[in-house]
N, C-alpha and C positions, 0 to 999 in steps of 0.2 A: 240190433239191442235194442230193447225198447226202454226207455228212462221214463220212472215214474213221473216227474215233474216236465212240463211241457212250457217252454219258451213263449211268451204270449204277448204279441208285437204292443196291443194298447198296455199293457200293465209296464213293460220295456219304457213305453214313452212315457208313461207316467213318471216310473220312477228316476229316469233322466231328467225330465224337465222340474220337477219339484225340488225348489230350494227355500229353506227356512230364511226368512231375513235376518233373523236374529243372531246366526252363526258366523263366525268371521276366518273359520279355518281356512277357507279355501283362498283367501284374500293373505291372509297370513302363510302360510306354505302352499303354494299354486300348485296346480295338479299338473303331472308333465308325462305324457303316456308312455310306455315302455312295451315292449315287443312280445317277451316274455315275463313268466311269473319269477324266474331268476334273471337278474339283469347286474350289469357292472355301472357304476357310475364313478367319474371325477371327485377326487378330495384336493382342495386347492392349497399349497404353502403359504403362509404369510407373506413371505417377502419377493415371490416370485415375480410380482408386478410393478416392483419399485426399486430392482436390480438392476442397475445402467450397464448395458452389454457394451463392448469397444464398437463403436458405429461408423468410424473413420475408415474409409476405403482408399488405398493407394492408387495410383494413376492404371496400373495394370493390378493389381492386387486384387484376390479373391475378397467377396464379401463375407462377412462374419458372420457365423452360421451357430444359431442358438436352438437348444432344446427344452422345451417348458417340463417341467419335472412334477408336474401334477402327479398323485398317485391314485392307482384304480381300487375301488373297492367292490364288493359284491354283497348283493341285498336281495330279499323275497318280499313278494306283495303277502299280505296276508288276507283271508277271505273274511267278512265280515256279513253276515246276512241274519234275517229274522224270519219267522211264519205267522201267520193268521189264518184260525180254521174260521172257516164263514160257513154256516147252517144255511141248508137250501130254501129252507123258509124263508129266512133272511133275504136271500138273493130276489125270489119269485114275489116275495110279499116288500118289495123295497118301494117306495114313492116313486111316483114319475121324476124324473129329472135327477134321482140318485142312484148312485151307482157303488154299493158296496163293496166291490173290487178294488175300484181306482180308489175311494175314500181308505181302506185298508192300506193299499200301497204308499199313499201319502202319511198313514198313521205312522207306517212302520218304519218308511224312510227317515222319519223326523226324529225316531228313536235312535236310528243308526248314525245321523247327522251328529246328535247329541252326544255319541260316543265317540265321533271322529273331533269334535270341539274338546271334549277332555280331554283325550289323547293329544292334541295339539299346544294345549294351554300347557299339561303337566313336563310336555317337552320344550317347549318356548320359554317356560318360568320356572325352568329348573336349574338352579343353579351350578350344577354339575356339566351342566351344557356349554358353559363358556370357561374362559380362561380366567386365573385368577386376576389379571389385569383390566379384564372386560366385565367385571362386576362389582358391586357395592348395596350393603343395606343400609338404608335409613334410620337413625335411632333419634329421639330426643327432639329438642326442637328443629330438626333436618325434616322430619315427615312435612309433608305437604299440606296437611290438614292443619298445620300449625302456621298463623298469619306470620311469625316473624322468619319461616325459614326461607329458602330461595330457591324456589324451581329454576329460575330461567338459568341461575347460573349453574346449579347442578347438573341440567340436563345439558346445557352448551359445552361445560368441562367434558364430559361424557361424548358427546357429538365431537368434539375436538381432539379428543384420544384415539377415534377410530382412525385405522390406517386405509377404511374403505367408509367414508363417510355415510353413515344410515340416510336412508331416505322414507323410512318408513317409523313410525311410533304406534307399539301394540299396547293397548293399556285396558286394566279390568275397569269397568263400570265405576266402582267405588273411587278406585285413583282418580280416572277422571274429574268425578264430581269435585273433589278435592282441586283437583289441577286448573280445572274451570274456572272454579269461583275465588282463587286465590287472589289477594290483592294485588302482588306484584303482575300476575299474567293479565287480570283484568284492566288494571293500570297501563299496559303495553300494548293492547289489542285494541282498548277503548278509548284512550286516551283522557280517560276520568281519574279522579282521585284514586280510583280502588278500591271504594268501600261500598259499590253496587254493581251490580252487571255480573254477567256470564259469559265465557269466551265459547264461541261454537268450536267444532274440531276444525275449521277449514282455518279461523282464525288462527290457532294453535299451530296449524301446520304450516301457515304462513311467516309464522314468527319464529321459528326453528328452520325454514327452509326445505321444509317436508313435502314430498308428494301426498301423504294420505297420513291420518291418524285413526287407526282402527280399534274400536270400543267394543270390548268384550262384555255382552249383554245377558247371556242365557243362565238358567240357574240349572242344578242338578239335585237331586235328592241321593242323600247320601245316606241316609237308615236303611238299615237290613230289611228282609223282608219279613215285615208282621210287625215292624214297629213304627211309631209315630212317625208321620213326615218330618225331615230336617231339610229344608231347601239352603243350599249354599250356590254362592257365584261360581261357576266353572272357572271366571280368569279372576284370579285373586287380587290384592292389593298392592299390582308389583307393575312394573313397565319396564317394555324392552323395545330399544332400537336394535332396527337393522335395515341392512341394503338388500333390497328386494330386486331381482333382475328377472320381467317376467318375461323373456324371452330364451332366458338360460333354459337347458334341458341336461340329460345325463353325461352329456359329452361337450359340452360347451357352455361357456359362459358362468361368470363367478358369482352367485346368490348363497344369500343366508342357509337357506333351506327351501323342499319342495315336499312335494307328496306325488310319488311313483303310482301311476294308476294304470293297471292292466283290464284291457277290455273297457267294455263300458257298464253302467249300472245293469242288471239283470231283474226282470219281471217274470216269473213261474206261478205256473197252477198244477193242480193236480187233483182228482177226485179223491174222496176219502168217503168210505160208507161209514165210518166210527162216528161221524158228528151227527149228534142228534138220531131222531126218527128215520129221518128220509135222507141222511147223509150230506155232503156237502161240499166245500171248495177247500182247499188248503193253497193260500198264495204265498209264495215264497219272495221275498227282495233281498237284494245286497249290491256288495261292492268289493272288489280285490285293490287295495290299498295299501302304502306303507309311507309313514313319515320319516323323513331325513333330515338331519342337519348335515350341510356338506361345506360349509364355510363357518365355522363358530366364530373364528375371528371377524366377521362380519357384524357381528351383533352386540350388542352391550345391555346388559342385566341390571336393573334398580330395583331392590327389593323396599317391600313394607313403605311404600310412599305417603299411605295415609292411616 
């Protein structure tokens, strides 16, 4: 059987290596390889790791046995890809050192990553993802853009309420700017009066005893085709606290969420005689992934922080 598209190792290498540093989806929901498109993963109940069984053992008695009651869920990866038609004239007349096909792969992967960033942000900042006890929406003088608010108290209370304390804070740029300039935060990390200065991500992570603070920087055009451009932040003015376990996979390890990935990114090409006068090449790239929340109780959402 002859396939219209041919896997091109060089294009695959570009697709796999390409990484837009402004995107944080891979850090928020780390990628976990799965062997098949349809896969099973474990969903953990809230009290499993905190219920103490009888551990006492008699001199000749049997050691107590327990079984973990994590439930098994089924999901499937989805395909995400794009194509770019490149005229032969562009390839044949490209300046020295410029690879039209490689450049096309990078451009297409940037859009695919932006789509993944948006899906991840929508999932992580969706109030429906969290239990009632694990979310709150700020109003009035509680928002972090108000100097009279208490972001340290609000965040610490949220952390203290979590049965599995978060080790990562994910926040949109607008929210982070308000948090980093808040007088109480500046005073706590810089030791001054709080009336000047900006706290860094590392300082805020250390203040709340977190491993990392992830700031969503990217923009997306929400206007429909043909309308004027309307740029909005992918990550809104919200804050999510989560327990992230980078060693977790579909069958072991508790973590807030992950991204199932089947295979690696692909880069393909095929001849297309309908491109321009002399024909050309269709370049296609994509990946097969699925973003999942497997332990929602390991997360806490604070909405409308700025």
